[in-house]
PDB file of N, CA, C and O in Angstrom:
ATOM      1  N   MET A   1    -167.369  12.913  49.100  1.00  0.00           N
ATOM      2  CA  MET A   1    -167.036  12.545  50.725  1.00  0.00           C
ATOM      3  C   MET A   1    -165.810  11.878  49.790  1.00  0.00           C
ATOM      4  O   MET A   1    -164.861  12.383  50.389  1.00  0.00           O
ATOM      5  N   LEU A   2    -165.329  11.252  48.951  1.00  0.00           N
ATOM      6  CA  LEU A   2    -164.330  10.709  48.660  1.00  0.00           C
ATOM      7  C   LEU A   2    -163.379  11.821  48.089  1.00  0.00           C
ATOM      8  O   LEU A   2    -162.194  11.586  48.324  1.00  0.00           O
ATOM      9  N   GLY A   3    -163.599  12.844  47.474  1.00  0.00           N
ATOM     10  CA  GLY A   3    -162.647  13.410  46.272  1.00  0.00           C
ATOM     11  C   GLY A   3    -163.102  14.653  47.531  1.00  0.00           C
ATOM     12  O   GLY A   3    -163.061  15.803  47.093  1.00  0.00           O
ATOM     13  N   ILE A   4    -163.352  14.570  48.420  1.00  0.00           N
ATOM     14  CA  ILE A   4    -162.832  16.035  49.724  1.00  0.00           C
ATOM     15  C   ILE A   4    -161.145  15.020  50.578  1.00  0.00           C
ATOM     16  O   ILE A   4    -159.928  15.104  50.744  1.00  0.00           O
ATOM     17  N   ALA A   5    -162.172  14.291  50.801  1.00  0.00           N
ATOM     18  CA  ALA A   5    -160.363  13.188  51.318  1.00  0.00           C
ATOM     19  C   ALA A   5    -159.964  13.724  50.518  1.00  0.00           C
ATOM     20  O   ALA A   5    -159.736  14.900  50.803  1.00  0.00           O
ATOM     21  N   ARG A   6    -159.651  13.340  49.205  1.00  0.00           N
ATOM     22  CA  ARG A   6    -158.528  13.252  48.181  1.00  0.00           C
ATOM     23  C   ARG A   6    -157.439  14.371  48.024  1.00  0.00           C
ATOM     24  O   ARG A   6    -156.208  14.351  48.013  1.00  0.00           O
ATOM     25  N   ARG A   7    -158.725  15.708  47.864  1.00  0.00           N
ATOM     26  CA  ARG A   7    -158.548  16.498  47.820  1.00  0.00           C
ATOM     27  C   ARG A   7    -157.521  16.803  49.088  1.00  0.00           C
ATOM     28  O   ARG A   7    -156.342  17.085  48.871  1.00  0.00           O
ATOM     29  N   ALA A   8    -157.988  16.734  50.236  1.00  0.00           N
ATOM     30  CA  ALA A   8    -156.952  17.293  51.669  1.00  0.00           C
ATOM     31  C   ALA A   8    -156.029  16.245  51.810  1.00  0.00           C
ATOM     32  O   ALA A   8    -155.273  16.102  52.771  1.00  0.00           O
ATOM     33  N   GLY A   9    -156.162  15.042  50.186  1.00  0.00           N
ATOM     34  CA  GLY A   9    -154.454  14.619  50.898  1.00  0.00           C
ATOM     35  C   GLY A   9    -154.380  13.182  52.085  1.00  0.00           C
ATOM     36  O   GLY A   9    -153.515  12.720  52.830  1.00  0.00           O
ATOM     37  N   ALA A  10    -155.612  12.890  51.786  1.00  0.00           N
ATOM     38  CA  ALA A  10    -155.564  11.268  52.316  1.00  0.00           C
ATOM     39  C   ALA A  10    -157.057  10.397  51.683  1.00  0.00           C
ATOM     40  O   ALA A  10    -158.177  10.271  52.180  1.00  0.00           O
ATOM     41  N   PRO A  11    -156.496   9.926  50.446  1.00  0.00           N
ATOM     42  CA  PRO A  11    -157.533   9.889  49.736  1.00  0.00           C
ATOM     43  C   PRO A  11    -158.065   7.593  49.963  1.00  0.00           C
ATOM     44  O   PRO A  11    -157.467   6.524  50.089  1.00  0.00           O
ATOM     45  N   ILE A  12    -159.214   8.010  49.892  1.00  0.00           N
ATOM     46  CA  ILE A  12    -159.718   6.669  50.335  1.00  0.00           C
ATOM     47  C   ILE A  12    -160.432   5.635  49.353  1.00  0.00           C
ATOM     48  O   ILE A  12    -161.342   6.003  48.610  1.00  0.00           O
ATOM     49  N   SER A  13    -160.015   4.451  49.387  1.00  0.00           N
ATOM     50  CA  SER A  13    -161.093   3.918  48.567  1.00  0.00           C
ATOM     51  C   SER A  13    -162.848   3.849  48.533  1.00  0.00           C
ATOM     52  O   SER A  13    -163.711   4.182  49.346  1.00  0.00           O
ATOM     53  N   PHE A  14    -162.875   3.417  47.552  1.00  0.00           N
ATOM     54  CA  PHE A  14    -164.750   3.247  48.017  1.00  0.00           C
ATOM     55  C   PHE A  14    -164.876   1.853  48.359  1.00  0.00           C
ATOM     56  O   PHE A  14    -166.086   1.651  48.468  1.00  0.00           O
ATOM     57  N   TRP A  15    -164.135   0.609  48.621  1.00  0.00           N
ATOM     58  CA  TRP A  15    -164.364  -0.475  48.921  1.00  0.00           C
ATOM     59  C   TRP A  15    -164.092   0.330  50.639  1.00  0.00           C
ATOM     60  O   TRP A  15    -165.038   0.143  51.404  1.00  0.00           O
ATOM     61  N   GLU A  16    -163.153   0.988  51.097  1.00  0.00           N
ATOM     62  CA  GLU A  16    -162.988   1.369  52.343  1.00  0.00           C
ATOM     63  C   GLU A  16    -163.799   2.446  53.246  1.00  0.00           C
ATOM     64  O   GLU A  16    -163.905   2.450  54.473  1.00  0.00           O
ATOM     65  N   PHE A  17    -164.259   3.219  52.451  1.00  0.00           N
ATOM     66  CA  PHE A  17    -165.110   4.298  52.671  1.00  0.00           C
ATOM     67  C   PHE A  17    -166.755   3.126  52.067  1.00  0.00           C
ATOM     68  O   PHE A  17    -167.538   3.793  51.391  1.00  0.00           O
ATOM     69  N   THR A  18    -167.102   1.963  52.232  1.00  0.00           N
ATOM     70  CA  THR A  18    -168.541   1.265  52.089  1.00  0.00           C
ATOM     71  C   THR A  18    -168.071   0.729  52.877  1.00  0.00           C
ATOM     72  O   THR A  18    -168.951   0.925  53.715  1.00  0.00           O
ATOM     73  N   ARG A  19    -167.028  -0.107  53.616  1.00  0.00           N
ATOM     74  CA  ARG A  19    -166.744  -0.897  55.155  1.00  0.00           C
ATOM     75  C   ARG A  19    -166.933   0.036  56.233  1.00  0.00           C
ATOM     76  O   ARG A  19    -167.149  -0.346  57.383  1.00  0.00           O
ATOM     77  N   LYS A  20    -166.866   1.146  55.928  1.00  0.00           N
ATOM     78  CA  LYS A  20    -166.839   1.857  57.681  1.00  0.00           C
ATOM     79  C   LYS A  20    -168.574   2.403  57.732  1.00  0.00           C
ATOM     80  O   LYS A  20    -169.376   2.451  58.665  1.00  0.00           O
ATOM     81  N   GLY A  21    -168.696   2.799  56.148  1.00  0.00           N
ATOM     82  CA  GLY A  21    -169.741   3.156  55.862  1.00  0.00           C
ATOM     83  C   GLY A  21    -170.928   1.548  56.656  1.00  0.00           C
ATOM     84  O   GLY A  21    -171.858   1.665  57.454  1.00  0.00           O
ATOM     85  N   ALA A  22    -170.728   1.073  56.428  1.00  0.00           N
ATOM     86  CA  ALA A  22    -172.018  -0.158  56.663  1.00  0.00           C
ATOM     87  C   ALA A  22    -171.635  -0.427  58.593  1.00  0.00           C
ATOM     88  O   ALA A  22    -172.258  -1.077  59.433  1.00  0.00           O
ATOM     89  N   VAL A  23    -170.624   0.231  58.683  1.00  0.00           N
ATOM     90  CA  VAL A  23    -170.080  -0.048  60.447  1.00  0.00           C
ATOM     91  C   VAL A  23    -171.302   0.950  60.800  1.00  0.00           C
ATOM     92  O   VAL A  23    -172.389   0.546  61.213  1.00  0.00           O
ATOM     93  N   VAL A  24    -170.905   2.615  60.532  1.00  0.00           N
ATOM     94  CA  VAL A  24    -172.067   3.234  60.555  1.00  0.00           C
ATOM     95  C   VAL A  24    -173.132   3.628  61.218  1.00  0.00           C
ATOM     96  O   VAL A  24    -173.618   4.011  62.282  1.00  0.00           O
ATOM     97  N   THR A  25    -173.352   3.221  59.527  1.00  0.00           N
ATOM     98  CA  THR A  25    -175.241   3.068  59.321  1.00  0.00           C
ATOM     99  C   THR A  25    -175.853   1.507  60.647  1.00  0.00           C
ATOM    100  O   THR A  25    -176.830   1.597  61.390  1.00  0.00           O
ATOM    101  N   ALA A  26    -174.851   0.194  60.537  1.00  0.00           N
ATOM    102  CA  ALA A  26    -176.123  -0.909  61.565  1.00  0.00           C
ATOM    103  C   ALA A  26    -175.921  -0.039  63.090  1.00  0.00           C
ATOM    104  O   ALA A  26    -176.652   0.020  64.078  1.00  0.00           O
ATOM    105  N   VAL A  27    -174.387   0.683  62.733  1.00  0.00           N
ATOM    106  CA  VAL A  27    -174.647   1.221  64.875  1.00  0.00           C
ATOM    107  C   VAL A  27    -175.859   1.992  64.800  1.00  0.00           C
ATOM    108  O   VAL A  27    -176.734   1.876  65.657  1.00  0.00           O
ATOM    109  N   SER A  28    -175.993   3.079  63.436  1.00  0.00           N
ATOM    110  CA  SER A  28    -177.360   3.733  63.608  1.00  0.00           C
ATOM    111  C   SER A  28    -178.243   2.675  63.639  1.00  0.00           C
ATOM    112  O   SER A  28    -177.666   1.916  64.418  1.00  0.00           O
ATOM    113  N   ILE A  29    -178.999   2.264  63.392  1.00  0.00           N
ATOM    114  CA  ILE A  29    -179.994   0.867  62.889  1.00  0.00           C
ATOM    115  C   ILE A  29    -179.979   0.954  64.514  1.00  0.00           C
ATOM    116  O   ILE A  29    -180.777   1.783  64.952  1.00  0.00           O
ATOM    117  N   ALA A  30    -179.105   0.146  65.631  1.00  0.00           N
ATOM    118  CA  ALA A  30    -178.966  -0.053  65.811  1.00  0.00           C
ATOM    119  C   ALA A  30    -180.082   0.234  67.394  1.00  0.00           C
ATOM    120  O   ALA A  30    -180.804  -0.337  68.211  1.00  0.00           O
ATOM    121  N   LEU A  31    -179.464   1.666  66.953  1.00  0.00           N
ATOM    122  CA  LEU A  31    -179.219   3.309  68.692  1.00  0.00           C
ATOM    123  C   LEU A  31    -180.651   3.260  68.274  1.00  0.00           C
ATOM    124  O   LEU A  31    -181.444   3.310  69.215  1.00  0.00           O
ATOM    125  N   ALA A  32    -181.221   3.164  66.938  1.00  0.00           N
ATOM    126  CA  ALA A  32    -182.920   3.723  66.822  1.00  0.00           C
ATOM    127  C   ALA A  32    -183.623   2.516  67.627  1.00  0.00           C
ATOM    128  O   ALA A  32    -184.536   2.844  68.384  1.00  0.00           O
ATOM    129  N   ALA A  33    -183.277   1.123  67.535  1.00  0.00           N
ATOM    130  CA  ALA A  33    -183.866   0.150  67.683  1.00  0.00           C
ATOM    131  C   ALA A  33    -184.171   0.140  69.114  1.00  0.00           C
ATOM    132  O   ALA A  33    -185.257  -0.081  69.649  1.00  0.00           O
ATOM    133  N   ILE A  34    -183.281   0.355  69.536  1.00  0.00           N
ATOM    134  CA  ILE A  34    -183.015   0.447  71.297  1.00  0.00           C
ATOM    135  C   ILE A  34    -183.807   1.944  71.880  1.00  0.00           C
ATOM    136  O   ILE A  34    -184.366   2.143  72.959  1.00  0.00           O
ATOM    137  N   TYR A  35    -183.644   2.672  70.956  1.00  0.00           N
ATOM    138  CA  TYR A  35    -184.473   4.440  71.398  1.00  0.00           C
ATOM    139  C   TYR A  35    -185.810   3.430  71.369  1.00  0.00           C
ATOM    140  O   TYR A  35    -186.173   2.852  72.393  1.00  0.00           O
ATOM    141  N   LEU A  36    -186.435   3.294  70.215  1.00  0.00           N
ATOM    142  CA  LEU A  36    -187.768   2.736  69.621  1.00  0.00           C
ATOM    143  C   LEU A  36    -188.383   2.190  70.875  1.00  0.00           C
ATOM    144  O   LEU A  36    -189.247   2.804  71.502  1.00  0.00           O
ATOM    145  N   TRP A  37    -187.712   0.520  71.368  1.00  0.00           N
ATOM    146  CA  TRP A  37    -187.760  -0.174  71.813  1.00  0.00           C
ATOM    147  C   TRP A  37    -187.597   0.637  74.191  1.00  0.00           C
ATOM    148  O   TRP A  37    -187.767   0.357  75.378  1.00  0.00           O
ATOM    149  N   LEU A  38    -187.343   1.241  73.610  1.00  0.00           N
ATOM    150  CA  LEU A  38    -187.631   1.737  75.731  1.00  0.00           C
ATOM    151  C   LEU A  38    -188.581   2.851  75.308  1.00  0.00           C
ATOM    152  O   LEU A  38    -189.377   3.094  76.214  1.00  0.00           O
ATOM    153  N   ARG A  39    -188.748   3.573  74.271  1.00  0.00           N
ATOM    154  CA  ARG A  39    -190.001   4.352  74.187  1.00  0.00           C
ATOM    155  C   ARG A  39    -191.555   3.737  74.326  1.00  0.00           C
ATOM    156  O   ARG A  39    -192.555   4.040  74.977  1.00  0.00           O
ATOM    157  N   TYR A  40    -191.224   2.778  73.417  1.00  0.00           N
ATOM    158  CA  TYR A  40    -193.161   2.704  73.121  1.00  0.00           C
ATOM    159  C   TYR A  40    -192.894   0.833  73.816  1.00  0.00           C
ATOM    160  O   TYR A  40    -193.961   0.230  73.939  1.00  0.00           O
ATOM    161  N   PHE A  41    -192.134   0.351  74.056  1.00  0.00           N
ATOM    162  CA  PHE A  41    -192.530  -0.683  74.529  1.00  0.00           C
ATOM    163  C   PHE A  41    -191.971  -0.933  76.364  1.00  0.00           C
ATOM    164  O   PHE A  41    -192.230  -1.779  77.220  1.00  0.00           O
ATOM    165  N   VAL A  42    -191.032   0.413  76.310  1.00  0.00           N
ATOM    166  CA  VAL A  42    -190.859   0.075  78.150  1.00  0.00           C
ATOM    167  C   VAL A  42    -191.645   1.204  79.231  1.00  0.00           C
ATOM    168  O   VAL A  42    -192.604   1.124  79.999  1.00  0.00           O
ATOM    169  N   LEU A  43    -190.802   2.147  78.887  1.00  0.00           N
ATOM    170  CA  LEU A  43    -191.330   3.613  79.445  1.00  0.00           C
ATOM    171  C   LEU A  43    -192.298   3.911  78.342  1.00  0.00           C
ATOM    172  O   LEU A  43    -191.986   4.897  77.673  1.00  0.00           O
ATOM    173  N   LEU A  44    -193.517   3.228  77.956  1.00  0.00           N
ATOM    174  CA  LEU A  44    -195.135   3.414  77.952  1.00  0.00           C
ATOM    175  C   LEU A  44    -195.598   3.429  79.440  1.00  0.00           C
ATOM    176  O   LEU A  44    -196.013   4.294  80.211  1.00  0.00           O
ATOM    177  N   HIS A  45    -195.360   2.170  79.499  1.00  0.00           N
ATOM    178  CA  HIS A  45    -196.105   1.910  80.714  1.00  0.00           C
ATOM    179  C   HIS A  45    -195.881   2.066  82.099  1.00  0.00           C
ATOM    180  O   HIS A  45    -196.750   1.735  82.906  1.00  0.00           O
TER     181      HIS A  45
END
């Protein structure tokens, strides 16, 4: 991913990539947790 950005003329530092990736990961985990909670605890009854 970093190589593609560099070739496109928009270099991204490792730490910038890591910070943005951590946010995306946290949001994905939160959405998955909400889905699982709804699926197995709310909608099951």
